[in-house]
N, C-alpha and C positions, 0 to 999 in steps of 0.2 A: 676672680671676676675680671673680665676684659670688656671694655666699652669703647665704642667709636667716639673719639673726641673731635667734635667739629672744629675746635680751635686749631688742631694740628692735622686735621683731615685724615686720621688713621686710627686703627684700633690700638688701644693701649691697655696695659695692665693697670687695674684700679688700685691705687694706694691712698687710703684715707689719711687725712691729717692727724686724726686721733684713732688709735688702734681699736678695731671692732666697733667704730661709730661712723655713721654717715650723716652729713649735713646736706640736705637737698632742698632746693627752691625751684618752683615751677611757676611761670607767669600765668596768672588766672585771667578771667574774662573781664571785659568792659560790660557792665551789667545794664544794658538797655533793651535787651530782648531775650527770648527763650533760647537755651542752648540748642544748637543744631548738631548733626551727626559729626561734623568736623570738629566741634568742641569736645565730642565724646572721646576722640582718639587720644589726646594727651591725658585726659582723665584716666583712661584705662591703661595706657602705656606706663605712666609713671606710678600708678598704683601697683601695677604688676612688678615694676622694678623695685619698689619699696618692699613688697612681699617676698621677692627673690632675695634681697639683701637680708631680710629677717630670717628666711629659711637657711641662709648661710651663716647665721649667728651674729649678724650685725644689729646694733641698736640704731634706728633711723629717726632723725628729726626731720619732719617734712613740713615745709611752709609753702603756701600758695595764696596769692593775694586776690583781692577784688578791686578793680579800678572803678570807683564810684564817683569820679569827677571826670566829665568828658563832654565835648560839644554834642555828641549824639544823645547823651542822657538829657541834656538841657532841651534839645529839640523834641525829644519824646515827651518830656514833662510839659512843654508848651502845647504840644498836640493834644495831650490828654487833660490839660488844665489842672495839673496837680504839681506839687513841689518835687524836686529832684529826689529827695529821700524816699518818698512814696514809691517812685519808680525803682530806685536801686534796691530797696529792701524787698520789694516784690520779686525782682528777678534774682536776687541773691538766694532767697528761699527756694525759688524754682530751680536754680542751679544746684543747690545742695540736695534737693529732692531727686533731681535727675542723677546726680552723682551716686546717691545711695541706690537708686533703681538699677544702676550699672554695677552693683556689688562693689563699689569703690569705697574705701575707708575715707572719712573726712580727714583732711590734713590736721596736723597737731595745732597749727595756728593759721588763721585766715585774716591777715590784717587788711584794713581798708585805707584808701588814700585820705578820706575825710578825718580819720582818726590819727593820721600821721603828719598832719599839715605843719605843725611847729618844727618837727625834725626836718621836713623837706625844705622849708624856708631857710633853716639854719645851714643845711647842706649846700643850697644854692649860694648862700652868702659866703660860705667857705670857698667855693669855686671862684666867686668874684674876687675875694680877698687874695687868692693865690694867683690871680691873673689869667685863669682859664675860662672866665666868663665875663661878659660885659653887658651894660645896659644901654638901650636905645629907647627913649621916650616911654619908660615904664616897662618895656619888655626886656627880658634877659636871655642872652644867647651863649652857647658854649663855643669856644674857639677850637674848632676841629684841627686846624693846622699846628696846634701846639702838642698834639699827640702824634709822635713820629710813626707809630705802627697802626694808625687808624685804618681800618679795613681788613685787619688781620683775620677776624673771625669769618667774614664773608669772602675772604681771599680776593679783595679788590684794592686797587691803588687809588689814592686821592685824585690823581690826574684823570683816571678813567671815570671816577664818580663825578668829577666836575663836568665832564662832557655830557652826562645824562642828567645833571642837576636841573630841576625846574626853577623857574624864576619865582622867588619868594615874594609875598605881598609886601615885605619890608625891604626895599631896595638899598637901605642904608646899612645892611649887614656887612660885616667885613668880608665874609666868604659865603657864597650861596649854600655851602654844606653845613654852616653853623646851625645847630638845631636849638629849638626853644626850650628854655628851662623855666621861664615864668612869662605868663601872658597877661598883659593888662586888658581888662574887659569890664564892661558895664552890664553884661548879659549873664543871667543865671547866678548860681552861687559863687561867691568870691570871698577872698580873705585879704586882710591888711598885710603888707610886706614892706621892706625898706625901699621898694622900687615903685609900687603902685598897688591899688586894689586889683586883685586878679586871682588867677589859679595857676597851678604848675603845669608844665608840659608833661608829656607822657613818660619820658625816659628816665626821670630821676627817682620815681617812687620805688622801683624794685631795689635799687642800690641802697636806699635809706631803710627799706623794710628788712633787707638782709642784715644790715648793721644792727637794727633794733632787735630782731627776733633771735639772731644767733650770737649777738654780743661780740661780733668780730667782723673784720672787713673782708674776709675770704672764706669761702665754703668749698665743699667737695664737688657738688654737682649743681649745675644750673640747667634747667630744661625748659622746653616749649616747642611749639610748632615750627616747622621749617620756615614759615612765613615771617617769623619774628627774628630770624638771624640778622637781617639787615632791614631797617636801621636800628631796631629797638635794642637787640642784644649788643650790637656793635657800640651803640651809644652808652650802654651800661658799662662796658669795659673801659671806654674812654673816660667816663666820669670817675670811676673807681681809681684808675691810674692817676688821674689828675688830683683827686682829693687825698688819697691815702698812699699812693705809690705802690699799690698792690693790684694783682689781678683778682677780680671778684670771685672767680670760680676756677678750679683746676680742671674740671671736665665739663664740656658743653655738649648736651644731648638734644637732638632735634628730631621730632617725629615727622614722617611724611604726610602728605595731604590725602584727603578722601575725595575720590571722584565718583560720580554717579553715572553708571552706564558709559564709562569712558570719557565723560565730560566733567569739567570743573563745576563744582556746585556754586550757583549764583542765583540771586533774586531775578536777574534779567532772564535767565533760562527757565525760571519757575521750577527748579528741581531741588530746592532746599528741603531737607528732611529734618524735622524737629526730633530731638531725643525722646521727648515724652510720647510722641506718636509711634516711633519705631519700637520703643520698649513695650508700649501697649499692644502692638501688633505681634511682635516676635518674642517678647520677654527679655529680661536683662541678660540671662545666660547666653542666649543665641547672639545677641548684639555683641556681647563681650567676646564670644567665640569668633565671630566674624572679624572683629577688630584685631584679634591676635593671630588670625590665620596667615597674615602676611608679616614679614619682618617689619619692625616699627619704623625703620628708616625708609622703607619703600613706599611708593604710592599705594593706596588701597582702593581697588575698584569695586564699588558696591553695585551688584546687579542681582537679578533673580537667581542665577546659577550659584552665585556665592552664598546667597541666603539658603538655598536648598541644600547645598553641601554642608553648611554649618549645622542646619537642623538635623540632617541625616547622621552626621558624625556624633553630635551630642546625644541623639537618641540611642545610638549603639552603646555608648558608655552608660547611659541611664538603664538600658535594658540589662546589660551585663551585671551592673551593680544590684539591680533589683533581684535578679536570679540568685546572686550570691547572698544577699541579705536574707532571702527566704530560706535558702539551704542552711545557712548558719543558724537562723532562728529556729527552724524545725529541729535542728540537731542540738539546740540549747548551747550553742557556742557563743561566748561573748567576744566582741571585737576589741581585743586588747593586744598589746605586743608591739613589735617593731615592723617597719616596712621591709620589703626586699631591698637590701642595701645596694645591690648591683643595679637594679632598675631605677631606684630613686636617685642614685648617683648619675646615671645616664641622663636623667631629666635635669638634674642640677647642672651638669656639665653643659647641656644645651643652653640653659638659661644664663649660665655664667659666660657664655660666648656671645657677648654683646646682645643679650636678651633674644636669643635665636628661638623664637616661639615655634616656627615651623618644625625645627628639629625636636623641640620639646614635645610637640604634639605626636611626633613619630615615637618618642619614648613612651608617651601615654598610650598610644594605639598598640604598641608591642606588649605593654603590661596588660592591657585589656584582652588581647589575644590569648595571653597565658592564663588569664582569669577564666575566660570561656572554656579553655581546655581543662582547667582544674575542676571546674564545676560539673563538667559533663563526663568525667571519668566514672567507671563503675564503682571503684573504691575511692571515695573522696577523701583527700588529705585536707581536713578542715583547718589545720594550722597554716597550710600553704594558702588556702583560699583567703583566710583572714589576713595574712601578710600582704597578699596582692590587693585586697580591698583597701587596706590601710594605705598602701602605696598610692593607689589611684586617688584616694581622698586627699592625701597630702599634695599630690600634683594639682588636683582641681582647686585646692585652696590657694596655691600660689598663682594660678591662672585666674582666680576670682570667680570660679564657677561654683555656685551654691546649689547643692543637691542634698535633700534631707535623707538621713538614714531611715531605712524601713525597720521598725521594731514590731515584731509580731505579738499581738495580744493573745491571751489564752483562747479567746473565741476564734481568732484567725487560725490558730493551730487546730482547733476542733473542726473547723470547716475543711481544712486541708486533709485531716484524717478521714472525715466523712467522704470527701471527694475520692480519695485513694481507695477507700473500702468499696464505694459504689462502682468504681472502675473495675476493681478486682472481681466483684460480683456480677459484672456486666449489666448493671442497672444503669443503662445509659441515660435514661430520663433524669434520674436523681443526680447522676454525675454532671449532666449539663446544668442542672440547677445550682449545684455547688460551684461549678466552674464560673457560672455567671456572677455569683456572689463575690468570688475571688477577683474576677475581672473588674467588677464595680469598685472594689476596694483598692485597685491598682496593684494587686499582688501577682498578677500573671501578665 
């Protein structure tokens, strides 16, 4: 497996810390609204990466969090006149429902900030005790200038960051780049701490959750959207180095953004697409196909042409499999055995090349082409057809495309027999009636 490591800005061979095991953490959502199509991309990308590792024989532990403490959550709760937990639980349930509608497995663990508060406070205290953080009037900030390679992930120098630094509301900070670890507040949900009643800043939670869930300070893979590279992931690295003297992850993976008709998705443009709406319209398989049609690091442009292409390509696969299932069923052949090793390996090679899904689709289409040819020959090699079907099924599983196998009932077989007999006898009216039944059952 080779992966593009954002930390070093190049493709690198993947070497896990523990043989045949992968530890992977992906930043989850701040739960104050329904997931939009931009949120769907990391769900699909990292679920596909997990499935690829598993296909290669790795055991994967996958953790993704929920940020259930945030100013936006408090604002939403005030607007709706409910408490924050009512808001967060509703949108966590919605997020998990959308995740499953996209054929994505639930992570092994989904920690929440509210359930990790004691550990977060202890972590901030550790940074203060080590001199990497300081308090001003109940707020706690991280000393960025104590991290010599700050900016390494986003490939920026502190001096350049200073030029673009906005003026913070707290002018007493030692450095405009120093970021908030603890925020004193009287608004919304808050906790007691050594500094004040308040709540944590955004950047500490993931470091703490990684420590909690993996029981170690360093993992193999940390993922998220490209928009999280700076400042969030940069600040995670800084805190981990300050607290533990270790780099929090060996490989950093970032997926590209989703554009709508060539434009950035935003509320101001009115082009936000909610996951539940697009899945209801297109189905989870098509949405997933769309998301994987471009390389995960590239921007994905969602438009009518892309949707039509995804629908057409998926339909070709479904049609080929349907024909093969019917042929095998009528011949009484069970789908057992192994895939075509050459074709399966071509697919795995593409997926192992930094999750190159466009090339993986080429391997899938090549296999489908061979299946069509095998099904249409005069003397069908049913063993070959079965091997090709199994190959395609395995490929689709890794891509997260869920298609049900067609298993013919005895009645289905009788209808096929009657249809063929009617055609042989040139009883076209009866043949049309049997054909209509088979069409209605989705067998033609």
